[in-house]
C-alpha positions in Angstrom: -15.6 -7.9 1.3 -15.1 -4.3 2.4 -14.5 -2.4 5.1 -16.4 1.3 5.5 -13.8 3.7 6.0 -13.9 7.4 7.6 -14.9 9.7 7.4 -16.1 9.1 4.3 -18.7 6.1 4.2 -17.2 4.9 1.5 -16.7 0.6 1.0 -13.2 -0.7 0.7 -12.3 -3.7 -0.8 -10.5 -6.1 1.8 -8.8 -7.5 -0.9 -6.8 -5.4 -3.8 -3.7 -5.7 -6.1 -0.7 -3.6 -5.2 1.8 -2.2 -8.5 4.8 -2.2 -6.7 7.0 -3.6 -9.1 5.1 -4.2 -12.4 6.2 -3.8 -15.1 5.8 -0.5 -17.3 5.9 -3.1 -20.0 2.9 -5.5 -18.4 1.1 -3.1 -16.3 -1.7 -2.7 -18.3 -2.1 -5.9 -19.7 -1.7 -6.4 -15.9 -4.2 -4.1 -13.9 -6.3 -5.2 -17.6 -6.8 -8.4 -16.4 -6.9 -8.7 -12.9 -10.2 -6.6 -13.6 -11.0 -8.8 -16.2 -10.5 -11.8 -13.1 -11.7 -9.8 -9.8 -10.4 -7.6 -8.6 -12.0 -3.7 -8.1 -8.8 -2.3 -5.8 -5.9 -1.5 -7.0 -2.8 0.3 -4.9 -0.2 2.4 -6.6 2.3 5.1 -6.1 3.6 8.2 -7.7 7.5 6.4 -6.8 5.8 3.2 -9.5 6.7 4.3 -12.1 4.0 2.6 -14.0 0.6 5.2 -13.3 0.5 5.5 -17.0 -0.1 1.7 -17.8 -2.2 1.3 -14.5 -4.5 3.9 -15.8 -4.3 2.6 -19.8 -5.7 -0.5 -17.6 -8.4 0.9 -16.7 -9.4 2.8 -19.4 -10.0 0.2 -21.0 -11.6 -2.4 -19.0 -13.8 0.5 -18.4 -14.3 1.0 -22.6 -14.7 -2.6 -22.7 -17.5 -2.7 -20.1 -15.7 -5.1 -17.9 -16.5 -2.3 -14.9 -17.6 1.2 -15.0 -15.0 4.4 -13.4 -17.7 4.1 -9.4 -17.2 0.3 -9.5 -12.7 0.6 -9.0 -11.5 1.4 -5.8 -8.0 3.8 -7.1 -5.2 4.9 -4.2 -2.3 6.4 -4.6 1.2 7.0 -3.0 2.7 10.9 -2.8 5.8 10.2 -2.7 8.5 12.5 -0.2 9.3 14.7 -2.7 6.3 16.7 -2.8 5.1 17.3 1.3 5.7 21.0 0.5 2.4 23.0 0.7 4.2 24.4 -3.5 3.8 21.2 -4.9 1.2 19.0 -3.1 -1.8 19.8 -5.5 -0.1 20.1 -8.2 1.3 17.0 -7.5 -2.0 15.3 -6.5 -3.3 16.1 -10.5 0.0 15.0 -12.4 -1.5 11.7 -10.6 -4.3 11.9 -10.9 -3.3 13.3 -14.9 -1.6 9.9 -15.2 -4.0 7.7 -14.4 -6.0 9.7 -16.9 -9.1 9.3 -14.2 -10.8 12.7 -12.1 -10.4 11.6 -8.6 -9.0 8.6 -6.7 -10.5 7.4 -4.0 -7.8 6.9 -1.4 -4.2 9.5 -1.2 -1.8 7.9 1.0 1.2 9.7 1.9 3.7 7.4 1.5 6.7 8.2 4.2 6.4 10.7 7.2 10.0 11.6 4.8 10.5 15.1 3.4 13.2 15.3 0.9 14.3 18.2 -1.2 11.7 18.6 -4.8 12.9 16.8 -7.6 10.8 19.0 -10.7 9.5 16.1 -12.6 10.4 17.8 -15.7 14.4 16.8 -14.2 13.5 13.4 -13.6 10.1 11.4 -12.2 9.4 9.2 -10.4 12.5 11.0 -8.5 13.4 8.1 -6.4 15.1 8.1 -4.0 18.6 9.9 -5.0 18.9 13.0 -4.9 22.0 12.9 -6.1 22.4 9.5 -7.7 25.8 10.0 -8.8 27.0 11.2 -5.0 24.6 8.4 -3.7 23.4 11.4 -1.4 19.3 11.5 -0.5 18.4 15.4 0.8 15.6 17.2 3.5 14.0 19.9 3.3 12.4 20.9 7.2 9.1 20.4 6.0 6.4 19.1 9.0 3.7 17.1 8.1 1.1 19.3 9.3 1.7 21.5 6.6 1.4 18.3 4.1 -1.6 16.8 5.8 -3.6 20.4 5.3 -2.3 20.1 1.8 -4.0 16.7 1.4 -6.6 18.0 3.1 -7.6 20.4 0.3 -6.7 17.3 -2.5 -10.8 16.3 -0.2 -11.9 19.4 -0.7 -11.3 20.7 -4.7 -12.8 16.5 -4.7 -9.7 15.5 -6.3 -9.6 12.4 -4.1 -12.6 10.5 -2.2 -10.3 10.0 1.4 -6.9 9.8 2.3 -4.5 8.3 4.3 -1.1 7.7 6.0 1.9 4.6 5.0 3.9 4.1 7.2 3.4 6.5 10.1 4.2 4.9 13.6 1.9 5.3 16.5 3.0 8.1 18.5 3.1 10.8 14.8 -0.6 9.2 14.1 -1.5 11.0 17.6 -0.2 14.0 16.8 -1.7 14.1 13.3 -5.1 13.4 15.0 -4.7 16.3 17.3 -5.0 19.1 14.3 -6.5 17.3 10.9 -9.8 18.6 10.4 -9.9 15.5 8.3 -8.5 12.3 10.0 -7.0 9.9 7.8 -9.4 6.9 7.3 -6.3 4.3 6.1 -3.6 3.3 7.7 -0.6 1.0 5.2 1.6 -0.8 7.0 3.8 -3.5 5.8 2.5 -6.5 7.7 3.4 -9.9 7.8 3.9 -13.1 10.2 7.2 -11.7 10.3 6.5 -8.7 11.7 2.3 -7.7 13.0 3.4 -5.1 14.3 0.5 -5.1 17.2 -0.1 -2.1 18.8 0.0 0.2 15.7 -3.1 -2.0 14.5 -5.0 -1.8 17.5 -4.0 2.2 17.4 -6.1 1.9 13.7 -8.5 0.3 15.5 -9.1 2.3 18.6 -9.1 5.9 16.3 -11.2 4.6 13.5 -8.7 4.4 11.0 -8.2 1.3 8.6 -5.8 -0.8 7.9 -4.2 -2.3 4.6 -1.9 -4.9 4.7 2.1 -4.7 2.4 4.2 -7.4 2.1 2.3 -10.1 3.0 4.4 -12.8 1.9 7.3 -11.0 4.1 10.3 -11.7 2.9 9.3 -13.2 -1.2 8.6 -9.7 -2.1 12.6 -8.7 -1.5 13.8 -11.5 -2.7 14.6 -10.1 -5.9 15.6 -6.9 -4.7 18.5 -8.7 -3.6 17.3 -7.5 0.8 20.2 -9.3 2.4 17.3 -9.8 5.6 15.3 -11.2 2.8 17.9 -14.2 1.4 18.4 -14.8 5.4 15.2 -15.5 6.4 12.7 -19.2 5.7 10.1 -18.1 3.7 6.5 -18.3 4.7 5.0 -19.4 1.7 6.8 -22.8 2.6 6.7 -22.2 6.6 4.9 -24.4 9.4 2.5 -23.6 10.8 1.2 -22.1 7.6 1.9 -24.7 5.1 0.3 -27.6 7.4 -2.3 -24.6 8.3 -3.3 -24.2 4.2 -3.1 -28.3 4.2 -5.8 -28.7 7.3 -7.7 -26.3 5.5 -7.6 -27.3 1.4 -6.2 -24.0 0.5 -2.4 -23.1 -0.8 -0.4 -21.3 2.0 -0.2 -17.9 -0.4 -4.1 -18.1 1.2 -3.4 -18.9 4.1 -1.4 -15.8 4.9 -3.9 -13.4 2.5 -6.8 -15.0 5.2 -5.0 -14.3 8.1 -5.2 -10.6 7.8 -8.2 -10.2 6.0 -10.4 -12.6 8.5 -8.8 -9.6 10.8 -10.4 -6.6 8.7 -7.0 -6.4 7.6 -6.7 -5.8 4.0 -4.4 -6.9 2.0 -2.4 -5.9 -1.7 -1.5 -9.4 -3.0 0.2 -9.3 -6.9 0.6 -11.8 -9.0 0.9 -12.6 -13.1 0.0 -15.7 -13.0 -4.2 -16.0 -13.2 -4.4 -19.0 -12.2 -2.2 -17.7 -9.1 -4.7 -14.0 -9.2 -7.6 -16.0 -8.6 -6.8 -17.9 -5.7 -5.6 -14.7 -4.1 -8.4 -13.4 -4.9 -10.5 -15.7 -3.9 -9.2 -16.1 -0.4 -12.5 -15.9 1.8 -13.7 -18.8 1.4 -13.0 -20.1 4.6 -11.6 -18.8 8.3 -8.7 -19.8 10.7 -9.6 -20.9 13.9 -8.7 -18.7 16.6 -5.3 -21.6 17.8 -4.9 -21.3 13.5 -4.5 -17.6 14.1 -2.8 -17.5 17.4 0.3 -20.0 15.3 0.3 -17.9 12.9 0.6 -14.4 15.1 3.7 -16.6 17.2 6.6 -16.5 13.5 6.1 -13.1 15.0 10.1 -12.3 15.4 9.4 -7.7 14.5 11.4 -8.3 11.1 11.5 -4.9 8.9 12.2 -5.5 5.5 10.9 -2.0 4.5 13.1 0.4 6.2 14.0 4.1 5.5 16.7 3.3 8.3 18.5 0.4 5.1 18.2 3.8 3.5 21.5 5.0 2.1 19.6 8.4 4.8 19.7 6.4 7.0 15.9 7.8 8.6 15.2 6.5 11.9 11.0 6.4 11.0 10.6 3.6 13.5 12.7 4.7 16.4 
């Protein structure tokens, strides 16, 4: 199953593999094994710090004849410290070199936040803090229009087939569409039953922008980070009505959570190191939830966002 991106017409798989928090020492094997299982979309980012290793897994799979490059859909993301027109294309090329690729299928702005430039020779990935000892963040006054113009150049130069945005709010998307020569093909957002975000999904659909959901299992991804909210709410993988719906269909709760998104045309990028769960996550589209079941799952919404820059040291209220 796939979604057709505009304006390129390229098809993006509805199910992919997310590379956030995949350790560098196992990333190449993880990517290789995911390709072996059948994954074709891989979602990476400069900030994840594992692009070289992910690229190793891809190259090994190609060398072994498992896939061709054109069979894969590779996404990566521009980090906050590289928003200036002086750095976007330079850092696009760096990410391509790290992956060992000639082009990305999708290149996203990771956050609508411009932080002070950190030379990759000094520290890469730069992470959140400009000064780790002081625990401070520093910012630059770079408008999204400047960054987007360079993203468009990346398309024109053949560095990427599609460009898009991540963690953008509605008003910023509407403003971006006023001046974009190449509109964003994809919007990536945190999306799970505790945070359904129906209005921004409706806006994306209205404007022809595909949506990719991250953190489809809600608090699960944030427990190991010690996130206080993740430790105080119930796990979606164990919650009703998801568990009862899973039992009714003979599926896992993870498959129900993923199908809740993909059945509505929203792409998902779960990850797992477990071979059985890898296959289950990929092969979750052979059943449909009833309209009533979809509504019950959506009824868990409480507007609970786990990935919020307002919680960062700099307290950036991009979702205000």
